[in-house]
C-alpha positions in Angstrom: 28.7 -31.4 -72.9 25.7 -33.6 -73.7 22.2 -32.9 -72.5 20.7 -35.0 -69.7 17.8 -37.4 -70.5 16.0 -38.3 -67.3 12.5 -39.3 -66.3 10.7 -36.8 -64.1 10.8 -39.5 -61.4 14.6 -39.3 -61.3 15.5 -42.4 -63.4 18.5 -41.5 -65.6 18.6 -43.0 -69.1 22.1 -44.2 -70.2 24.4 -42.3 -72.4 23.4 -38.7 -71.5 24.6 -36.7 -68.6 24.8 -33.0 -67.8 25.6 -30.9 -64.7 22.5 -29.6 -63.0 22.7 -26.0 -62.1 22.2 -25.0 -58.5 19.0 -23.3 -57.3 15.3 -24.1 -57.4 12.4 -22.0 -58.6 10.8 -20.1 -55.7 7.4 -20.2 -57.3 6.7 -23.9 -57.5 3.2 -23.9 -55.8 2.0 -21.0 -57.8 3.0 -22.7 -61.1 1.3 -25.9 -60.2 -2.0 -24.1 -59.4 -1.8 -22.2 -62.7 -1.0 -25.2 -64.7 -3.8 -27.3 -63.2 -6.1 -24.6 -64.3 -4.6 -24.6 -67.7 -5.0 -28.4 -68.0 -8.7 -28.0 -67.3 -9.0 -25.3 -69.9 -7.1 -27.5 -72.5 -9.4 -30.4 -71.7 -12.5 -28.3 -72.5 -11.3 -27.8 -76.1 -11.3 -31.5 -77.0 -13.0 -34.7 -75.9 -9.7 -36.7 -75.6 -7.5 -34.0 -74.0 -7.4 -35.6 -70.6 -8.2 -39.2 -71.4 -5.6 -41.5 -69.7 -3.8 -43.8 -72.0 -4.9 -47.5 -71.9 -1.4 -48.7 -71.4 1.7 -47.1 -69.9 3.1 -44.4 -72.2 6.0 -42.1 -72.5 6.2 -38.4 -73.6 9.7 -37.4 -74.7 10.3 -33.6 -74.5 13.4 -32.0 -75.9 13.7 -28.7 -74.1 16.1 -25.8 -74.1 18.1 -25.7 -70.8 16.4 -22.5 -69.7 13.0 -24.3 -69.6 14.1 -27.0 -67.2 12.4 -25.6 -64.1 9.2 -24.3 -65.7 8.7 -27.5 -67.7 9.5 -29.5 -64.6 6.3 -28.1 -63.1 4.4 -28.8 -66.3 5.5 -32.4 -66.2 4.3 -32.9 -62.6 0.8 -31.7 -63.6 0.8 -33.6 -66.8 1.8 -36.9 -65.2 -0.9 -36.5 -62.5 -3.5 -35.9 -65.1 -2.4 -38.9 -67.3 -1.9 -41.9 -65.0 0.6 -44.3 -66.3 2.3 -41.7 -68.5 5.9 -40.7 -67.8 7.4 -37.4 -69.1 11.1 -38.0 -70.1 13.1 -34.9 -70.9 16.3 -34.0 -72.7 17.4 -30.6 -71.4 20.4 -29.1 -73.3 21.4 -26.2 -75.6 18.9 -25.7 -78.5 21.7 -26.3 -81.0 22.6 -29.6 -79.4 19.0 -30.8 -79.3 18.6 -29.8 -83.0 21.7 -31.9 -83.9 20.4 -34.9 -82.0 17.0 -34.7 -83.8 18.7 -34.3 -87.2 20.7 -37.4 -86.4 17.6 -39.5 -85.7 16.9 -39.1 -82.0 13.3 -40.0 -81.1 11.2 -37.3 -79.4 7.6 -36.1 -79.3 8.1 -32.3 -78.6 10.9 -29.8 -79.2 11.0 -26.4 -77.5 13.8 -24.1 -78.5 15.2 -20.9 -77.1 15.3 -19.3 -80.5 13.8 -19.5 -84.0 17.0 -20.4 -85.8 17.2 -24.0 -84.7 13.5 -24.6 -84.9 13.3 -23.1 -88.4 16.1 -25.5 -89.5 14.1 -28.5 -88.3 11.0 -27.2 -90.0 12.9 -26.7 -93.2 14.2 -30.2 -92.9 10.7 -31.6 -92.5 11.3 -33.0 -89.0 8.8 -31.0 -87.0 5.2 -29.8 -87.6 4.5 -26.1 -87.7 5.8 -24.4 -84.6 4.3 -21.7 -82.4 6.0 -19.2 -80.2 4.7 -19.8 -76.7 6.7 -17.4 -74.5 9.6 -14.9 -74.5 12.6 -14.2 -72.3 15.1 -11.4 -71.8 18.8 -11.3 -70.8 20.3 -10.0 -67.5 23.8 -9.8 -66.1 24.5 -12.0 -63.0 27.4 -10.9 -60.8 28.9 -13.0 -57.9 28.2 -11.5 -54.5 31.7 -10.3 -53.8 31.6 -7.8 -56.7 28.3 -6.2 -55.9 30.1 -2.9 -55.1 32.2 -2.6 -58.3 29.8 -3.9 -60.9 26.4 -2.1 -60.8 25.3 -1.8 -64.4 26.0 -3.2 -67.8 28.5 -0.4 -68.4 30.6 -1.8 -65.6 30.9 -5.3 -67.1 34.5 -4.8 -68.4 35.6 -4.4 -64.8 35.0 -8.1 -64.1 38.2 -10.1 -64.3 36.5 -13.3 -65.4 33.4 -13.3 -67.6 31.5 -16.3 -68.8 29.1 -16.3 -71.8 27.4 -18.7 -74.1 29.2 -20.0 -77.2 28.2 -18.1 -80.4 26.2 -21.1 -81.7 24.1 -21.3 -78.5 21.0 -19.0 -78.3 22.2 -17.2 -75.2 25.6 -16.6 -76.7 24.2 -15.2 -79.9 21.9 -12.9 -77.9 24.9 -11.8 -75.8 26.9 -10.8 -79.0 23.9 -8.8 -80.2 23.6 -6.9 -76.9 27.3 -6.1 -76.8 27.2 -4.8 -80.3 24.2 -2.6 -79.5 25.9 -1.4 -76.3 28.7 0.2 -78.3 26.3 2.9 -79.4 25.9 3.9 -75.8 29.1 3.1 -74.1 31.5 3.8 -77.0 33.4 1.9 -79.6 35.5 -0.8 -78.2 33.0 -1.7 -75.4 32.4 -5.2 -76.8 36.1 -5.7 -77.3 36.8 -4.8 -73.7 34.2 -7.3 -72.5 35.4 -10.0 -74.9 38.9 -9.6 -73.5 37.6 -10.7 -70.1 35.8 -13.8 -71.3 37.4 -16.9 -69.8 34.8 -19.5 -70.9 32.1 -20.0 -73.6 29.5 -22.5 -72.5 27.2 -24.8 -74.5 24.0 -23.9 -72.5 22.8 -21.1 -70.3 22.7 -23.2 -67.1 26.5 -23.8 -67.4 27.0 -20.0 -67.6 24.9 -19.5 -64.5 26.5 -22.3 -62.5 30.0 -20.9 -63.1 29.0 -17.5 -61.6 27.1 -19.1 -58.7 30.1 -21.4 -57.9 32.6 -18.4 -58.0 34.4 -19.8 -61.1 33.5 -16.5 -62.9 32.8 -13.0 -61.8 29.9 -12.2 -64.1 27.9 -13.7 -67.0 24.9 -13.1 -69.2 21.9 -15.4 -68.7 18.1 -15.3 -69.1 15.9 -13.6 -66.6 14.1 -16.9 -65.9 17.4 -18.6 -64.9 18.6 -15.7 -62.7 15.4 -15.9 -60.7 16.3 -19.4 -59.5 19.5 -18.1 -57.8 18.6 -14.5 -56.9 19.7 -15.1 -53.3 23.2 -16.1 -54.5 24.1 -13.5 -57.1 23.3 -9.9 -57.9 21.1 -9.5 -61.0 21.6 -6.5 -63.1 18.9 -5.5 -65.7 20.0 -4.7 -69.2 18.4 -1.5 -70.6 15.4 -2.4 -72.8 16.8 -0.6 -75.8 20.0 -2.7 -75.6 18.4 -6.0 -74.8 17.2 -8.7 -77.2 13.9 -10.5 -77.0 14.4 -14.3 -77.0 11.4 -16.0 -78.6 10.7 -19.6 -77.7 8.9 -21.8 -80.3 7.5 -25.2 -79.6 6.4 -28.0 -82.0 5.6 -31.7 -82.2 7.9 -33.9 -84.2 6.4 -35.3 -87.3 7.4 -38.8 -86.4 6.5 -38.4 -82.7 6.0 -41.8 -81.0 3.2 -40.3 -79.0 1.5 -37.7 -81.2 -1.6 -37.3 -79.1 0.4 -36.8 -75.9 2.5 -34.3 -77.8 -0.6 -32.4 -78.8 -1.9 -32.3 -75.2 1.4 -31.1 -73.9 1.6 -28.2 -76.3 -2.1 -27.3 -75.6 -1.2 -27.1 -71.9 1.9 -25.0 -72.4 0.2 -22.6 -74.8 -3.0 -22.2 -72.7 -3.6 -18.9 -70.9 -2.8 -20.5 -67.6 0.3 -22.0 -69.0 1.5 -18.5 -70.2 0.7 -17.1 -66.7 2.8 -19.9 -65.1 5.7 -19.2 -67.4 5.6 -15.5 -66.5 5.6 -16.5 -62.8 8.8 -18.5 -63.6 10.5 -15.4 -64.9 9.6 -15.5 -68.6 8.1 -12.4 -70.2 5.2 -11.7 -72.6 6.2 -11.5 -76.2 6.1 -7.9 -77.6 3.7 -7.2 -80.4 5.4 -7.5 -83.7 
C-alpha cells in the first residue's frame, strides 16, 4: 500500500493514499510546549533559524509511519514559526520511502525507522550525513477480548490470528529478531509456533496496529510509540529488555532538497533537547549508550 502525501492542513496530494490508523496521541499539548521551547533553542544557534521565508514555501518530509503523530506536532509548531510555509508529509514504511527517493521523488527530509534504508540512501549519494535522533522499542498489542489468555510474550502462540510487519519493513525485521532471541528462553520452536499463527504481514507498523484495534487480528508486534496512541483499546504487553531490539531512527536532509534551509531548521528542531523530550513524551525512548 502506498504512503499518503498530505499537507498538514488536510489537503491531499493526488496519487498517494494510505489508511490512517485509529487513535490520537494523548500528549499533544505537552509536545507542543516542548517543541516551542526547542524552536527557541534552535533559533539561538543561528541568525536565520526562525526567519520567515519571503515567499510561500513548502517543506516535504518523508517520515516512517511510526513518526506520524510525533512529527504532526512538530509540523504545527514549525508552520506557526514560519508563516507561509506548509509542511507536506509522506508517511509510509521506511522501505517504501527509500524506494520512492531512489526513483526520483522530491523531498527535503527523510526520517527512517532503521539504519538499513538510510544507509542505502547515503551509499547512493542521495542524502547528506544522517544522525540518529531517537530510539524506539517493540511491544505486543492484544485485542481486549484476549486479555485473560495472553499475558506475556510467552503466551503469544495462543493467539489464533497474529499480524506482523513484512520482513523488509523495519518492524517486521525487528520482530523476527525478537522471536529468534526468544527461543533461548521459551524453547526451540517458539518462533515457529508464532509464525504458524501469522495471518498477515503488513507494509508498515500502523497497518499492524489497525488490524488489532479493529479486531481483524488477535495480537501483533508494534512500536511502543504506536501502542501509546491506542492504549485504551488494546492491552499492551512489554517485551523483556533482554529479548527486545532497539530501533534507532536516523534523519537526514536530501542532497537535492528543494528547500535546504527549511530542511536544516526542521532537523535542528527535531534534534534539539526539547525535541528529544517531546519524542519521549510521545512514547519514544532514549537511545542506549553504544
